[in-house]
N, CA, C and O atoms as a GROMACS GRO file, in nm:
protein
  392
    1UNK      N    1   0.158   1.798  -1.307
    1UNK     CA    2   0.278   1.878  -1.320
    1UNK      C    3   0.397   1.799  -1.266
    1UNK      O    4   0.391   1.744  -1.157
    2UNK      N    5   0.502   1.795  -1.342
    2UNK     CA    6   0.620   1.719  -1.302
    2UNK      C    7   0.697   1.793  -1.193
    2UNK      O    8   0.712   1.915  -1.196
    3UNK      N    9   0.744   1.713  -1.098
    3UNK     CA   10   0.828   1.767  -0.991
    3UNK      C   11   0.966   1.705  -1.002
    3UNK      O   12   0.981   1.595  -1.054
    4UNK      N   13   1.065   1.776  -0.953
    4UNK     CA   14   1.203   1.726  -0.954
    4UNK      C   15   1.232   1.658  -0.821
    4UNK      O   16   1.196   1.707  -0.714
    5UNK      N   17   1.298   1.542  -0.830
    5UNK     CA   18   1.337   1.467  -0.711
    5UNK      C   19   1.483   1.425  -0.726
    5UNK      O   20   1.530   1.401  -0.837
    6UNK      N   21   1.552   1.417  -0.615
    6UNK     CA   22   1.686   1.360  -0.614
    6UNK      C   23   1.676   1.223  -0.548
    6UNK      O   24   1.629   1.211  -0.434
    7UNK      N   25   1.721   1.121  -0.619
    7UNK     CA   26   1.719   0.985  -0.565
    7UNK      C   27   1.861   0.931  -0.567
    7UNK      O   28   1.946   0.978  -0.642
    8UNK      N   29   1.885   0.831  -0.484
    8UNK     CA   30   2.014   0.764  -0.484
    8UNK      C   31   1.989   0.620  -0.526
    8UNK      O   32   1.914   0.547  -0.462
    9UNK      N   33   2.054   0.582  -0.635
    9UNK     CA   34   2.044   0.445  -0.684
    9UNK      C   35   2.177   0.408  -0.748
    9UNK      O   36   2.240   0.493  -0.811
   10UNK      N   37   2.219   0.287  -0.732
   10UNK     CA   38   2.348   0.238  -0.781
   10UNK      C   39   2.463   0.318  -0.718
   10UNK      O   40   2.572   0.328  -0.776
   11UNK      N   41   2.439   0.373  -0.601
   11UNK     CA   42   2.542   0.451  -0.534
   11UNK      C   43   2.562   0.589  -0.594
   11UNK      O   44   2.659   0.658  -0.562
   12UNK      N   45   2.470   0.631  -0.680
   12UNK     CA   46   2.481   0.762  -0.744
   12UNK      C   47   2.356   0.844  -0.714
   12UNK      O   48   2.246   0.791  -0.709
   13UNK      N   49   2.375   0.973  -0.695
   13UNK     CA   50   2.260   1.062  -0.680
   13UNK      C   51   2.216   1.105  -0.819
   13UNK      O   52   2.295   1.153  -0.899
   14UNK      N   53   2.087   1.087  -0.844
   14UNK     CA   54   2.031   1.116  -0.976
   14UNK      C   55   1.913   1.211  -0.958
   14UNK      O   56   1.831   1.191  -0.868
   15UNK      N   57   1.904   1.312  -1.041
   15UNK     CA   58   1.790   1.403  -1.040
   15UNK      C   59   1.690   1.354  -1.145
   15UNK      O   60   1.725   1.334  -1.261
   16UNK      N   61   1.565   1.336  -1.102
   16UNK     CA   62   1.460   1.290  -1.194
   16UNK      C   63   1.341   1.384  -1.185
   16UNK      O   64   1.318   1.449  -1.082
   17UNK      N   65   1.265   1.390  -1.293
   17UNK     CA   66   1.140   1.466  -1.294
   17UNK      C   67   1.028   1.367  -1.318
   17UNK      O   68   1.036   1.282  -1.406
   18UNK      N   69   0.922   1.379  -1.236
   18UNK     CA   70   0.812   1.284  -1.247
   18UNK      C   71   0.682   1.349  -1.201
   18UNK      O   72   0.681   1.440  -1.119
   19UNK      N   73   0.572   1.299  -1.256
   19UNK     CA   74   0.440   1.341  -1.209
   19UNK      C   75   0.398   1.262  -1.086
   19UNK      O   76   0.301   1.298  -1.020
   20UNK      N   77   0.470   1.154  -1.056
   20UNK     CA   78   0.439   1.073  -0.938
   20UNK      C   79   0.477   1.148  -0.812
   20UNK      O   80   0.558   1.241  -0.814
   21UNK      N   81   0.415   1.108  -0.700
   21UNK     CA   82   0.451   1.174  -0.575
   21UNK      C   83   0.582   1.118  -0.522
   21UNK      O   84   0.634   1.017  -0.570
   22UNK      N   85   0.635   1.186  -0.422
   22UNK     CA   86   0.768   1.153  -0.370
   22UNK      C   87   0.777   1.010  -0.317
   22UNK      O   88   0.879   0.943  -0.335
   23UNK      N   89   0.670   0.963  -0.252
   23UNK     CA   90   0.674   0.827  -0.196
   23UNK      C   91   0.683   0.722  -0.307
   23UNK      O   92   0.752   0.621  -0.290
   24UNK      N   93   0.615   0.745  -0.419
   24UNK     CA   94   0.623   0.649  -0.529
   24UNK      C   95   0.760   0.652  -0.595
   24UNK      O   96   0.815   0.547  -0.628
   25UNK      N   97   0.815   0.770  -0.613
   25UNK     CA   98   0.949   0.781  -0.672
   25UNK      C   99   1.051   0.712  -0.582
   25UNK      O  100   1.139   0.641  -0.630
   26UNK      N  101   1.039   0.732  -0.451
   26UNK     CA  102   1.130   0.666  -0.356
   26UNK      C  103   1.114   0.515  -0.361
   26UNK      O  104   1.213   0.442  -0.358
   27UNK      N  105   0.990   0.468  -0.368
   27UNK     CA  106   0.965   0.324  -0.374
   27UNK      C  107   1.026   0.264  -0.501
   27UNK      O  108   1.083   0.155  -0.496
   28UNK      N  109   1.014   0.334  -0.613
   28UNK     CA  110   1.074   0.286  -0.738
   28UNK      C  111   1.226   0.281  -0.728
   28UNK      O  112   1.288   0.185  -0.774
   29UNK      N  113   1.284   0.384  -0.669
   29UNK     CA  114   1.430   0.386  -0.654
   29UNK      C  115   1.476   0.272  -0.563
   29UNK      O  116   1.577   0.208  -0.591
   30UNK      N  117   1.402   0.248  -0.455
   30UNK     CA  118   1.437   0.139  -0.364
   30UNK      C  119   1.425   0.004  -0.433
   30UNK      O  120   1.509  -0.084  -0.413
   31UNK      N  121   1.322  -0.013  -0.514
   31UNK     CA  122   1.302  -0.138  -0.588
   31UNK      C  123   1.419  -0.162  -0.685
   31UNK      O  124   1.473  -0.272  -0.691
   32UNK      N  125   1.456  -0.059  -0.759
   32UNK     CA  126   1.567  -0.070  -0.853
   32UNK      C  127   1.697  -0.100  -0.779
   32UNK      O  128   1.779  -0.179  -0.826
   33UNK      N  129   1.717  -0.036  -0.665
   33UNK     CA  130   1.837  -0.061  -0.586
   33UNK      C  131   1.841  -0.205  -0.535
   33UNK      O  132   1.947  -0.267  -0.534
   34UNK      N  133   1.725  -0.259  -0.493
   34UNK     CA  134   1.720  -0.400  -0.449
   34UNK      C  135   1.758  -0.494  -0.563
   34UNK      O  136   1.832  -0.590  -0.543
   35UNK      N  137   1.708  -0.466  -0.683
   35UNK     CA  138   1.742  -0.548  -0.799
   35UNK      C  139   1.892  -0.542  -0.827
   35UNK      O  140   1.955  -0.643  -0.858
   36UNK      N  141   1.948  -0.424  -0.816
   36UNK     CA  142   2.092  -0.405  -0.836
   36UNK      C  143   2.170  -0.484  -0.730
   36UNK      O  144   2.267  -0.553  -0.763
   37UNK      N  145   2.128  -0.473  -0.605
   37UNK     CA  146   2.196  -0.543  -0.496
   37UNK      C  147   2.189  -0.695  -0.513
   37UNK      O  148   2.284  -0.766  -0.483
   38UNK      N  149   2.075  -0.745  -0.562
   38UNK     CA  150   2.060  -0.889  -0.587
   38UNK      C  151   2.162  -0.935  -0.691
   38UNK      O  152   2.229  -1.037  -0.672
   39UNK      N  153   2.173  -0.861  -0.799
   39UNK     CA  154   2.266  -0.896  -0.906
   39UNK      C  155   2.410  -0.886  -0.855
   39UNK      O  156   2.493  -0.972  -0.885
   40UNK      N  157   2.439  -0.782  -0.780
   40UNK     CA  158   2.574  -0.759  -0.729
   40UNK      C  159   2.616  -0.870  -0.633
   40UNK      O  160   2.733  -0.906  -0.629
   41UNK      N  161   2.522  -0.924  -0.556
   41UNK     CA  162   2.556  -1.030  -0.461
   41UNK      C  163   2.600  -1.157  -0.533
   41UNK      O  164   2.674  -1.238  -0.476
   42UNK      N  165   2.555  -1.176  -0.655
   42UNK     CA  166   2.591  -1.295  -0.733
   42UNK      C  167   2.713  -1.269  -0.821
   42UNK      O  168   2.793  -1.359  -0.845
   43UNK      N  169   2.727  -1.146  -0.869
   43UNK     CA  170   2.835  -1.110  -0.962
   43UNK      C  171   2.916  -0.995  -0.905
   43UNK      O  172   2.918  -0.886  -0.961
   44UNK      N  173   2.983  -1.019  -0.795
   44UNK     CA  174   3.051  -0.912  -0.722
   44UNK      C  175   3.160  -0.842  -0.802
   44UNK      O  176   3.184  -0.723  -0.783
   45UNK      N  177   3.227  -0.913  -0.890
   45UNK     CA  178   3.341  -0.855  -0.962
   45UNK      C  179   3.303  -0.797  -1.098
   45UNK      O  180   3.390  -0.748  -1.170
   46UNK      N  181   3.176  -0.801  -1.133
   46UNK     CA  182   3.133  -0.749  -1.263
   46UNK      C  183   3.138  -0.596  -1.262
   46UNK      O  184   3.118  -0.533  -1.158
   47UNK      N  185   3.166  -0.537  -1.377
   47UNK     CA  186   3.165  -0.390  -1.387
   47UNK      C  187   3.026  -0.333  -1.354
   47UNK      O  188   2.924  -0.398  -1.377
   48UNK      N  189   3.026  -0.212  -1.302
   48UNK     CA  190   2.900  -0.148  -1.261
   48UNK      C  191   2.800  -0.142  -1.377
   48UNK      O  192   2.681  -0.167  -1.357
   49UNK      N  193   2.847  -0.111  -1.497
   49UNK     CA  194   2.756  -0.102  -1.612
   49UNK      C  195   2.687  -0.235  -1.638
   49UNK      O  196   2.568  -0.238  -1.671
   50UNK      N  197   2.760  -0.345  -1.623
   50UNK     CA  198   2.699  -0.478  -1.642
   50UNK      C  199   2.594  -0.504  -1.534
   50UNK      O  200   2.486  -0.556  -1.563
   51UNK      N  201   2.626  -0.468  -1.410
   51UNK     CA  202   2.532  -0.488  -1.300
   51UNK      C  203   2.405  -0.406  -1.322
   51UNK      O  204   2.294  -0.452  -1.297
   52UNK      N  205   2.424  -0.283  -1.369
   52UNK     CA  206   2.308  -0.198  -1.396
   52UNK      C  207   2.222  -0.257  -1.507
   52UNK      O  208   2.100  -0.256  -1.498
   53UNK      N  209   2.286  -0.308  -1.611
   53UNK     CA  210   2.212  -0.368  -1.722
   53UNK      C  211   2.137  -0.493  -1.675
   53UNK      O  212   2.022  -0.513  -1.712
   54UNK      N  213   2.202  -0.576  -1.595
   54UNK     CA  214   2.136  -0.696  -1.543
   54UNK      C  215   2.020  -0.660  -1.452
   54UNK      O  216   1.915  -0.725  -1.456
   55UNK      N  217   2.037  -0.558  -1.370
   55UNK     CA  218   1.928  -0.513  -1.283
   55UNK      C  219   1.810  -0.465  -1.368
   55UNK      O  220   1.695  -0.496  -1.337
   56UNK      N  221   1.840  -0.390  -1.474
   56UNK     CA  222   1.734  -0.342  -1.563
   56UNK      C  223   1.663  -0.459  -1.631
   56UNK      O  224   1.541  -0.456  -1.647
   57UNK      N  225   1.737  -0.561  -1.671
   57UNK     CA  226   1.675  -0.680  -1.731
   57UNK      C  227   1.586  -0.752  -1.631
   57UNK      O  228   1.479  -0.801  -1.668
   58UNK      N  229   1.628  -0.758  -1.506
   58UNK     CA  230   1.545  -0.822  -1.403
   58UNK      C  231   1.417  -0.742  -1.379
   58UNK      O  232   1.310  -0.801  -1.359
   59UNK      N  233   1.426  -0.611  -1.381
   59UNK     CA  234   1.307  -0.528  -1.367
   59UNK      C  235   1.214  -0.552  -1.486
   59UNK      O  236   1.093  -0.566  -1.468
   60UNK      N  237   1.269  -0.555  -1.606
   60UNK     CA  238   1.188  -0.580  -1.726
   60UNK      C  239   1.123  -0.718  -1.719
   60UNK      O  240   1.008  -0.734  -1.759
   61UNK      N  241   1.196  -0.817  -1.669
   61UNK     CA  242   1.141  -0.951  -1.654
   61UNK      C  243   1.023  -0.951  -1.557
   61UNK      O  244   0.920  -1.014  -1.584
   62UNK      N  245   1.037  -0.880  -1.446
   62UNK     CA  246   0.927  -0.868  -1.350
   62UNK      C  247   0.806  -0.802  -1.415
   62UNK      O  248   0.693  -0.846  -1.396
   63UNK      N  249   0.831  -0.697  -1.491
   63UNK     CA  250   0.723  -0.627  -1.560
   63UNK      C  251   0.650  -0.720  -1.656
   63UNK      O  252   0.527  -0.724  -1.657
   64UNK      N  253   0.725  -0.794  -1.738
   64UNK     CA  254   0.663  -0.886  -1.834
   64UNK      C  255   0.581  -0.993  -1.763
   64UNK      O  256   0.473  -1.029  -1.809
   65UNK      N  257   0.631  -1.043  -1.652
   65UNK     CA  258   0.559  -1.145  -1.576
   65UNK      C  259   0.426  -1.091  -1.526
   65UNK      O  260   0.323  -1.158  -1.537
   66UNK      N  261   0.427  -0.972  -1.470
   66UNK     CA  262   0.304  -0.911  -1.420
   66UNK      C  263   0.210  -0.878  -1.535
   66UNK      O  264   0.089  -0.901  -1.525
   67UNK      N  265   0.264  -0.826  -1.644
   67UNK     CA  266   0.182  -0.792  -1.760
   67UNK      C  267   0.113  -0.917  -1.816
   67UNK      O  268  -0.007  -0.915  -1.845
   68UNK      N  269   0.189  -1.025  -1.830
   68UNK     CA  270   0.132  -1.149  -1.883
   68UNK      C  271   0.026  -1.205  -1.790
   68UNK      O  272  -0.078  -1.254  -1.836
   69UNK      N  273   0.050  -1.197  -1.661
   69UNK     CA  274  -0.048  -1.244  -1.563
   69UNK      C  275  -0.176  -1.161  -1.571
   69UNK      O  276  -0.286  -1.216  -1.562
   70UNK      N  277  -0.162  -1.031  -1.587
   70UNK     CA  278  -0.279  -0.943  -1.599
   70UNK      C  279  -0.358  -0.976  -1.725
   70UNK      O  280  -0.481  -0.972  -1.724
   71UNK      N  281  -0.289  -1.008  -1.834
   71UNK     CA  282  -0.358  -1.043  -1.958
   71UNK      C  283  -0.436  -1.172  -1.943
   71UNK      O  284  -0.548  -1.184  -1.993
   72UNK      N  285  -0.378  -1.270  -1.873
   72UNK     CA  286  -0.448  -1.396  -1.848
   72UNK      C  287  -0.573  -1.370  -1.765
   72UNK      O  288  -0.680  -1.423  -1.794
   73UNK      N  289  -0.558  -1.289  -1.662
   73UNK     CA  290  -0.672  -1.257  -1.576
   73UNK      C  291  -0.780  -1.183  -1.654
   73UNK      O  292  -0.898  -1.209  -1.636
   74UNK      N  293  -0.739  -1.090  -1.740
   74UNK     CA  294  -0.836  -1.015  -1.820
   74UNK      C  295  -0.914  -1.108  -1.912
   74UNK      O  296  -1.036  -1.095  -1.924
   75UNK      N  297  -0.845  -1.200  -1.977
   75UNK     CA  298  -0.914  -1.295  -2.066
   75UNK      C  299  -1.011  -1.382  -1.987
   75UNK      O  300  -1.122  -1.408  -2.033
   76UNK      N  301  -0.971  -1.426  -1.868
   76UNK     CA  302  -1.059  -1.508  -1.784
   76UNK      C  303  -1.182  -1.428  -1.741
   76UNK      O  304  -1.293  -1.481  -1.741
   77UNK      N  305  -1.163  -1.303  -1.704
   77UNK     CA  306  -1.276  -1.218  -1.664
   77UNK      C  307  -1.370  -1.193  -1.781
   77UNK      O  308  -1.493  -1.192  -1.764
   78UNK      N  309  -1.314  -1.171  -1.899
   78UNK     CA  310  -1.398  -1.149  -2.017
   78UNK      C  311  -1.480  -1.273  -2.048
   78UNK      O  312  -1.599  -1.263  -2.079
   79UNK      N  313  -1.419  -1.391  -2.039
   79UNK     CA  314  -1.491  -1.515  -2.065
   79UNK      C  315  -1.601  -1.536  -1.961
   79UNK      O  316  -1.713  -1.575  -1.996
   80UNK      N  317  -1.570  -1.510  -1.835
   80UNK     CA  318  -1.669  -1.526  -1.729
   80UNK      C  319  -1.783  -1.427  -1.747
   80UNK      O  320  -1.900  -1.462  -1.727
   81UNK      N  321  -1.752  -1.305  -1.785
   81UNK     CA  322  -1.855  -1.203  -1.807
   81UNK      C  323  -1.948  -1.245  -1.920
   81UNK      O  324  -2.070  -1.229  -1.911
   82UNK      N  325  -1.891  -1.299  -2.028
   82UNK     CA  326  -1.973  -1.345  -2.140
   82UNK      C  327  -2.066  -1.457  -2.098
   82UNK      O  328  -2.182  -1.460  -2.138
   83UNK      N  329  -2.017  -1.550  -2.015
   83UNK     CA  330  -2.102  -1.659  -1.966
   83UNK      C  331  -2.216  -1.605  -1.879
   83UNK      O  332  -2.330  -1.650  -1.891
   84UNK      N  333  -2.185  -1.510  -1.793
   84UNK     CA  334  -2.287  -1.452  -1.707
   84UNK      C  335  -2.392  -1.379  -1.790
   84UNK      O  336  -2.512  -1.393  -1.766
   85UNK      N  337  -2.348  -1.300  -1.886
   85UNK     CA  338  -2.441  -1.227  -1.973
   85UNK      C  339  -2.528  -1.325  -2.050
   85UNK      O  340  -2.648  -1.302  -2.066
   86UNK      N  341  -2.469  -1.433  -2.098
   86UNK     CA  342  -2.545  -1.534  -2.171
   86UNK      C  343  -2.652  -1.596  -2.082
   86UNK      O  344  -2.765  -1.616  -2.126
   87UNK      N  345  -2.618  -1.626  -1.958
   87UNK     CA  346  -2.716  -1.683  -1.864
   87UNK      C  347  -2.827  -1.584  -1.834
   87UNK      O  348  -2.944  -1.622  -1.824
   88UNK      N  349  -2.792  -1.458  -1.818
   88UNK     CA  350  -2.893  -1.355  -1.793
   88UNK      C  351  -2.986  -1.344  -1.913
   88UNK      O  352  -3.108  -1.332  -1.896
   89UNK      N  353  -2.930  -1.347  -2.033
   89UNK     CA  354  -3.011  -1.337  -2.154
   89UNK      C  355  -3.106  -1.455  -2.168
   89UNK      O  356  -3.213  -1.441  -2.229
   90UNK      N  357  -3.071  -1.570  -2.113
   90UNK     CA  358  -3.155  -1.689  -2.123
   90UNK      C  359  -3.270  -1.690  -2.023
   90UNK      O  360  -3.365  -1.767  -2.037
   91UNK      N  361  -3.263  -1.605  -1.923
   91UNK     CA  362  -3.369  -1.599  -1.822
   91UNK      C  363  -3.496  -1.544  -1.884
   91UNK      O  364  -3.494  -1.453  -1.967
   92UNK      N  365  -3.608  -1.603  -1.843
   92UNK     CA  366  -3.736  -1.550  -1.888
   92UNK      C  367  -3.787  -1.457  -1.780
   92UNK      O  368  -3.833  -1.501  -1.675
   93UNK      N  369  -3.777  -1.332  -1.807
   93UNK     CA  370  -3.821  -1.231  -1.711
   93UNK      C  371  -3.964  -1.190  -1.742
   93UNK      O  372  -4.005  -1.188  -1.858
   94UNK      N  373  -4.039  -1.156  -1.638
   94UNK     CA  374  -4.177  -1.109  -1.664
   94UNK      C  375  -4.172  -0.981  -1.747
   94UNK      O  376  -4.085  -0.896  -1.730
   95UNK      N  377  -4.269  -0.970  -1.835
   95UNK     CA  378  -4.274  -0.851  -1.921
   95UNK      C  379  -4.327  -0.733  -1.840
   95UNK      O  380  -4.418  -0.746  -1.758
   96UNK      N  381  -4.267  -0.620  -1.867
   96UNK     CA  382  -4.310  -0.498  -1.798
   96UNK      C  383  -4.438  -0.445  -1.862
   96UNK      O  384  -4.456  -0.450  -1.984
   97UNK      N  385  -4.525  -0.396  -1.776
   97UNK     CA  386  -4.648  -0.335  -1.827
   97UNK      C  387  -4.628  -0.185  -1.836
   97UNK      O  388  -4.568  -0.124  -1.747
   98UNK      N  389  -4.678  -0.127  -1.943
   98UNK     CA  390  -4.665   0.018  -1.961
   98UNK      C  391  -4.772   0.092  -1.888
   98UNK      O  392  -4.776   0.215  -1.892
   0.00000   0.00000   0.00000
């Protein structure tokens, strides 16, 4: 069930509805605010909308990096699992007696 939360990000109070708990919503808001602050420290005179867009792009970049890393790990685990299964299949196990 979705709950309503008020968060402050980009210096604005925003009402959001989420199925996540309050601590996760707060952590997400803090993360987004950090990304905004990072961009603002480099581009102090840029309009707020530009800073918000750049912060969103940085969040998307982080997401893609983690997603790609997870895909690489998944492929490596699948390959390792196939090798292990192949080795198990090659073992000569004693036959079970009925």
